[in-house]
N, C-alpha and C positions, 0 to 999 in steps of 0.2 A: 625974787629971783630963786630962792631955795625951792618954793612951791613949783615954780616952772621946771626946775630940774627933776623934781620928784614926778611931775606929771610926764615929763619926757621919758624918764626910766620906765614908768608904768606903760607908756604907749609902746616903747621898744620891746618890753617883756610880753606885752599882750600880742604884738605883731609876730614875735618869735614863736609864742604858743600856737597862734593860729596857723602859721606857716607849718608847724610840726604836725598839725592835726591831719588826719585822714578824712578826707571829705567824700561822703558816700551819698549818692542820690538814688532815691526809690521812684522808678517809673510807675505811672498808674497801672494797677492790675487790669488784666483783660480776662474775658470769658468767650470762648468760641470765636476768637478773631475780633472781638469788639471790646471796647473800654466798658469796664463794669462800674457803674456809679450807684449801685444799689447801697441800702443801709448796711447789709451785711458785709459787702465788700469794703466800705469804709471803716468798719469796726475791725476787720481783718488787716487793712492797711495800717491802722493805727497801732495794732499789736505788733506788726512787723517792724514799724519804725521805732517803737519802744524797745524791742529786741536789738535793733542795730545801734540805737543811741546808747545802750548799756555797755558797749564795748569800749574798752579803754582807748583814749586818743582818737575817738571817732566823732566827726561832726556830720549831722544828717541834713540832706536837702529833702523835704518832705515831698510826697507825691503831688500835693496841691501847689507847692511851689514850682515844681517841674511843669506841671499842667499849665500854670499861669505864665511861666517863661516861655513855653512853646507858643501860647496864644499872642503874647507881645511880639515874639519874633516873627509871627505869621509864617510858621513852619508846620502846617498840619500833618505833613508827612512824618513827622517825629512822635506824633501821638501814639502810634501803634507800630512798634518796630518788629513784633513777632520773632524775637531772639535773634535778630540780625545784629551781629557784633559792630559793624560799621555804622549803623543807625544808632545804636545805644551810645557809641563812642561820641557822635554828634550831640546827642542829648547832654552827655557829661561835660563836653566843652561849652554847651550853651549855659549850663548852670555852675560851671567852675568846679566840678567834681572830678575825683580821681578814679572812682569806681561806681558804676551804675548797676543797680539791682533791678531786675525786671521779674514778673511773675504771671503765670497762666494758671487760671483756677479752672479745675475739673471736678467731676463728680455729680452726684445727686443728692437733693435734700440737704440734710445737715452734714452728712458725711462727705466731705470734700478733700481734694488734694491739691496743694499749690506747688507748681513746678517753679522753682526759683533758680535764677542764674546770676553770676557776678561777672561783669565785663570790665576789663582794664581800659581806661580812656586812652592812655598813651600809646598802647600797642594795638588797640582795636580787636583784641581777642578775649574770648571767654576764659576767666580764671577757673571758676569751679560751678558746680550746679548740685542742687539738693532738692528734696521734697518736704513738704510741710503737711502733716496730717491735721485736719480740722474737723471737729465734731466726733472724733473717736479717741480711744485711749492712744496717747502719743508718749512713748518712752523716750523720744529723742530731745525732750526739753522744750517743746513748743516753739514759738517764734524766737525765743532767745537761743535755743539750741541751733536752730536753722541758721541764725546770724553767725553764731560761732563756726559752724561748719563751712559757711561760705567765706568768711574773712580771716578767722583765726583757728584753723583746723587742728593746730597743736594744743589748744585748750579745751578741745572737745574730749573731756575726761571725767572719769569718776573715781571712786576709792572704795576699797575693800578693808573692813575692820575684823581682824582675826581675834577670835576667843578660844585659845588653845588650852586644854587642861592639863598639859605637861610642859615641863621647862626643857630647854635645849632642842626644840623642834626647828627644822629648816623648811622654808616654804619656797616652792618653785611655781612660776606662772609660765605657761607655755614653754616649758623645759629650761627656762632660765631662772637662776636663784634671784629671789626677790629681797630687796633690802627694806625691812619693816622699820617704821618709825618707832620711837620710844613708846607709843601707844598702840603698837601693833597695827598700824595702818599702812597701806601702800596705794599709791595712785597709779591707775591703769587707763588705757584708751577705752572708749565706750564699745561695748560689744560682749560676746561670749568669750570667756577666758577659762583655759584649762588650768586648774589648781591642783597641786600635789604638796602634801605636807609629810615630811619623813622625819623618823627617829630611830636611832639604832636599836632600841628596845621595844619598839611598837610597830604595829602594822601601818602601811601608808594610807593616808586619807586622800582620795582622789574625787574631784567633783568638777563638773562645768558650771560656771557661775557667770550670770548676766550683769555686766557693770553698766549702771545708768549715769546719764549725763549729770554732773554737778550733784551727785547723790552718793551717800555712803551706805554700802550694804554690809550688814553684819554676817560673818561666816563663823558658825559655831563648829569647832573641830573637836570631835570625840575620838580620841586615840584608843586602840585596842591592844593590850600588852600581849606579847608572845607568851605562850605557855611555859617555856623552858628558856631560862637566861643563862648567860656564860658565867655570871657570878654566882648562881646556884651550884654549878658544877665544881667550882672552886672552893666550896666550903669545906670545913672540918667535918670528920665522921661524927655521927650523933649517936651510934650505937653504945650501949652501957654493958654489953655483954663481956664476961671475963674468960679469957681462953687460958687453960692450964695444960702444958705438956708433960706426959707421964712416960718415963723410960720403960721399955719391955723388959721381961725377965732375961737373965743372962743367956739361957739357952735359945733365946729367940733373936738374939742380937746378930747382925750380919756376918761379924767376924767368926763367931762360934759356929754358925750355921754353915759358913763357907769351908771351915776347916774340917767340920764333921763330914761334909759332903766329899771333901777330897779324900779323907781317910776311908770312907765307904768305897770309893771307886777303886782306890788301890787294893784294898782287901778283896774286892770282887775280882779284879784282874788276876790276883795271885791264885785264888781258888780255881778260877776257870782254867789257868795254865796248868796247874797240877792235874786236874781232871783229864785234860787233853792228851798229857805226855806220859800218863801212868797206864801201862799194859799189863796183862796177867802173866804169871811165871810160867815157863815150860817151853817146849819146842813150838816153833811156828809151823804150822801145816797150811797147804793150799787147799782150796776147795777140791775135793776128790780124793783125799788122803795122802797126797804126797808131800814130803818135807819141803820147807821153803829153801 
């Protein structure tokens, strides 16, 4: 009886987990309007399926399972939907998926581009689309990054690790102050970010930095100190010269010089007055010999 109860609980838990899973179906890839069954296409399909399966809470219906379901249902029109949302929604209903991923492969040789799209089965509308670079350097995280961009775009992020040679610096990303972790890390969306590091006593550090998916990029910040600082101006005088003030002689003191100048002016005025009002003795005569 106990074993039966345990089994029942396990079945209920399993059913609840399965119901909570996001079921994603991958339609067979196509090239130039036809289904691609080459070995390279199968390898690429497996890589995309692995990227989708790595997402949390995601259950995958493989491209082979989708192809077999279409054959059993005898609906050949569903084998090649060519990005038609209503057709892809029918494929999803056929295999019991919530979302259907389809892809068109283009390019030449080993350098190829896969145009991927995600269609919601319930609404019959495309949710998102993205591209996957194959055979070239791909900074987008490969198939795993493409899966995140399609289904969990908020998780398409990377991080920066700052190595700053001064304490008390402030970091701004795209004009907004960034909150660094205790290890001086910050998580940001993938792409080019404008970084500025400031400090009251140092010149700003400004740089554009590319953030890669699921990758930590080290940022070495070398701050340059200003040549003159405020605390330098507030320091005490460092001169050791001794200044001694010596009084001038008494006759060069301002009071004595002022009094002497006043006495000289008064004496000069008296002398000039006497000279002006002193006339010779005798009768006054006009010019021509007549008396005044």
